[in-house]
C-alpha positions as CSV (number, residue, x, y, z in Angstrom):
1,X,0.0,0.0,0.0
2,X,2.9,2.3,0.7
3,X,4.0,2.1,-3.0
4,X,0.6,3.2,-4.1
5,X,0.8,6.4,-2.0
6,X,4.4,7.0,-3.1
7,X,3.4,6.8,-6.8
8,X,0.4,9.0,-6.1
9,X,2.6,11.5,-4.4
10,X,5.1,11.5,-7.3
11,X,2.3,11.9,-9.9
12,X,0.8,14.8,-8.0
13,X,4.2,16.5,-7.7
14,X,4.9,16.0,-11.4
15,X,1.4,17.4,-12.4
16,X,1.9,20.5,-10.2
17,X,5.3,21.1,-11.7
18,X,3.8,20.9,-15.2
19,X,1.2,23.6,-14.4
20,X,3.6,26.3,-13.3
21,X,6.2,28.3,-15.2
22,X,8.9,26.5,-17.1
23,X,10.8,26.1,-20.3
24,X,9.2,25.5,-23.7
25,X,10.3,24.6,-27.2
26,X,8.7,25.3,-30.6
27,X,10.0,24.0,-34.0
28,X,12.8,22.2,-32.3
29,X,14.2,25.3,-30.6
30,X,14.0,26.6,-27.0
31,X,11.6,29.6,-26.7
32,X,13.0,32.6,-25.0
33,X,11.3,35.9,-24.2
34,X,11.7,38.3,-27.1
35,X,12.0,41.3,-24.7
36,X,14.2,40.0,-21.8
37,X,15.5,36.6,-23.0
38,X,13.8,35.0,-20.0
39,X,13.2,31.2,-20.1
40,X,10.5,30.9,-17.4
41,X,7.2,31.0,-19.4
42,X,3.6,30.2,-18.6
43,X,1.4,28.5,-21.3
44,X,-2.2,29.7,-21.9
45,X,-4.7,28.9,-24.6
46,X,-6.1,31.9,-26.6
47,X,-9.8,31.8,-27.4
48,X,-10.9,32.3,-31.0
49,X,-11.6,35.9,-32.0
50,X,-12.2,37.3,-35.5
51,X,-10.0,40.3,-36.3
52,X,-11.0,41.6,-39.7
53,X,-10.6,38.8,-42.2
54,X,-8.4,36.7,-39.7
55,X,-9.4,34.3,-37.0
56,X,-7.0,34.6,-34.0
57,X,-6.7,31.4,-31.9
58,X,-3.9,29.3,-30.6
59,X,-1.6,29.5,-27.6
60,X,0.2,32.2,-25.7
61,X,3.5,32.0,-23.7
62,X,3.8,34.7,-21.1
63,X,7.2,35.6,-19.6
64,X,7.3,35.4,-15.9
65,X,10.1,38.0,-15.7
66,X,8.6,40.9,-17.8
67,X,5.0,39.8,-18.8
68,X,5.8,39.8,-22.5
69,X,3.4,37.6,-24.5
70,X,4.2,35.5,-27.5
71,X,1.5,33.9,-29.7
72,X,1.7,30.4,-31.3
73,X,-0.7,28.6,-33.6
74,X,0.3,25.2,-32.2
75,X,1.0,24.4,-28.6
76,X,4.7,24.6,-27.7
77,X,6.1,21.6,-26.0
78,X,7.2,21.7,-22.4
79,X,10.9,21.0,-21.7
């Protein structure tokens, strides 16, 4: 029974770590903030909005250091 709780605790810790800020990669390269070159980013989904003839949707990475936001069409992968 102890192994079950150890595995449950490890899974919860990994899930909590995946939710917070961290490093991301897109197109095989590590993403860095375009303003301050920070590597601690938070992933958010962007709801669909129509802007003129374009539909804006996808994912946003927000820098934890300076709050700069970068938009992506496909979800960046967590490192």
